[in-house]
N, C-alpha and C positions, 0 to 999 in steps of 0.2 A: 592950497594950489599945489599941483606938483611944479616943480620948476625946472625939470630937467629936458633936455635938448632931447628933440624924437627927431632921428632922421629922416630927413621928406624921401617919399618914395618916388623913384627914379620913372619916371616916364619915358615909354618910347616915341624917341624925336627922330625925324626925317628929312628928306626931302619929296616934294611933291611934284612929280615929272610932269612934261606937257600935255600926257597921255589922263592926267590922275591919279592913275598911280604913287603907291609911298614907295622909298629907297630907305633902311636903315641900314648905317654903314657901321664896320668899328674899322681901328685904325691902329697900328702899332705905332713902338716909340719915334719913328722917324715918318707917319703920318701918310704910310701908306695903306693902301683899305686891303683887308686881311678877312673879311665877310662881308658880305653885303646880303641883304632877304628885300626883294620888291612885294611888296603887298598890294590886293585889290584896292579901289579908292577908299572904300571905308575901311581899311586895316584889321581885316578879320580872314581874309584868306591871304595863302603864302602862293604867291603867282610864279617867282622865283626864286632859288638860292645859290648863292658861286660861294665859292674860299678860295684863298691864294693869289695865284696870277690871273685866274681868272672874274676874279672881284674885281680886280686890281684893273686889269683891262677893260672892263664895262662901263667901272664909276671912280676910277681912281683921280685924282686930282682934275679937277676942271673948273674954269673960272665962272664967278656966280651961282648965287645959289639954286637954281634952276638949271634943271638939266633935262637934253633930247632921250627918250628912252630909246636902249639898243637899238638897233634893228634886227628885224627879222631875221631867222636866218632863209638865205636864197630870196630876199624882199631890198631889189635892186631899183 
């Protein structure tokens, strides 16, 4: 039997938003969000992809595991 360790496959993990979509983020060493991808409920289709300051503004440090979806432009 082969006793070598096999590196586990890295699965995408994200936060499910209140509207059912899922956000997967990447952070830099300081914990700032540098990249964010929002998927539909099935995680098969990309709905939104943000980088840099736009990603930090939309999905940056917020309390809790679940966050609200960002407001749609013009929705008040």
